[in-house]
C-alpha positions as CSV (number, residue, x, y, z in Angstrom):
1,M,-16.9,0.4,-10.0
2,T,-17.6,1.6,-6.5
3,D,-15.8,4.2,-4.4
4,T,-14.5,1.6,-2.0
5,P,-11.3,-0.2,-2.9
6,P,-11.4,-4.0,-2.7
7,D,-10.5,-6.0,0.4
8,R,-7.5,-7.5,-1.3
9,L,-5.5,-6.3,-4.3
10,S,-2.2,-7.3,-5.9
11,T,0.0,-5.7,-8.5
12,D,1.2,-9.1,-9.8
13,P,-0.7,-10.1,-13.0
14,R,-0.4,-13.8,-12.1
15,S,-2.3,-13.3,-8.9
16,P,-6.1,-14.0,-8.6
17,F,-6.4,-10.7,-6.8
18,H,-5.0,-8.6,-9.6
19,D,-7.4,-6.1,-11.2
20,A,-5.8,-4.0,-13.9
21,A,-8.7,-1.5,-14.2
22,L,-8.5,-0.6,-10.5
23,L,-4.7,-0.3,-10.6
24,E,-5.0,2.0,-13.6
25,R,-7.5,4.1,-11.7
26,G,-4.9,4.6,-9.0
27,V,-5.1,2.9,-5.5
28,G,-3.1,4.4,-2.6
29,V,-2.4,2.6,0.6
30,R,-1.9,3.9,4.1
31,F,-0.2,1.4,6.5
32,K,-0.2,2.3,10.2
33,G,-1.1,5.9,9.2
34,V,1.8,6.3,6.8
35,E,1.5,6.4,3.0
36,K,3.3,3.6,1.3
37,T,4.4,3.7,-2.3
38,N,6.1,0.2,-2.6
39,V,3.0,-2.0,-1.8
40,E,2.9,-5.1,-3.9
41,E,-0.2,-6.6,-2.3
42,Y,-2.5,-5.8,0.6
43,C,-5.4,-7.4,2.6
44,V,-7.6,-5.2,4.8
45,S,-9.6,-8.0,6.5
46,E,-6.4,-9.9,7.5
47,G,-4.5,-6.6,8.3
48,W,-1.3,-7.0,6.2
49,V,0.7,-5.5,3.4
50,R,3.4,-7.0,1.2
51,L,6.1,-4.4,0.5
52,A,8.9,-4.6,-2.1
53,A,12.3,-5.0,-0.3
54,G,14.5,-2.5,-2.1
55,N,15.6,-3.5,-5.6
56,A,16.2,-7.1,-4.7
57,R,14.8,-9.7,-7.1
58,D,14.3,-13.5,-6.7
59,R,15.6,-16.0,-9.2
60,F,12.5,-15.5,-11.4
61,G,13.0,-11.7,-11.6
62,N,10.1,-10.9,-9.2
63,P,10.6,-8.3,-6.5
64,M,11.5,-9.7,-3.1
65,T,8.8,-8.8,-0.6
66,V,8.3,-8.4,3.2
67,K,4.9,-9.1,4.8
68,L,4.0,-6.6,7.6
69,K,1.0,-6.7,9.8
70,G,-1.0,-3.7,11.0
71,P,-4.0,-1.5,10.1
72,V,-4.4,-1.1,6.3
73,E,-6.4,1.8,4.7
74,P,-6.7,1.6,0.9
75,Y,-8.1,4.6,-1.1
76,F,-8.5,5.8,-4.6
77,R,-6.0,8.5,-5.6
78,K,-8.4,10.2,-8.1
79,P,-12.2,10.1,-8.4
80,E,-13.7,7.8,-11.1
81,G,-14.1,9.6,-14.4
82,E,-11.7,12.4,-13.6
83,P,-9.2,12.9,-16.4
84,E,-5.4,12.8,-15.9
85,P,-3.8,16.2,-15.3
86,S,-2.2,17.3,-18.4
87,T,1.5,18.2,-18.4
88,A,1.4,20.3,-21.6
89,E,2.8,23.8,-21.2
């Protein structure tokens, strides 16, 4: 793996742009300079994100999404190989 997130990534396992290893590593997205936590899919080269629209679901049980255009900045939340912080007290 590299230190640069892919150009396009999706959380939907049926998508050809889904990568479970990258999602497990933790990818964050800044859209228009604001951190977004409800991103379902993004594309840096085309400049858009697909965000979950609340708790609404379509008839197949998938989250309803809204596609917004603007500058997209993906990043890794933790460096590769760094262990998860333990919550043991």
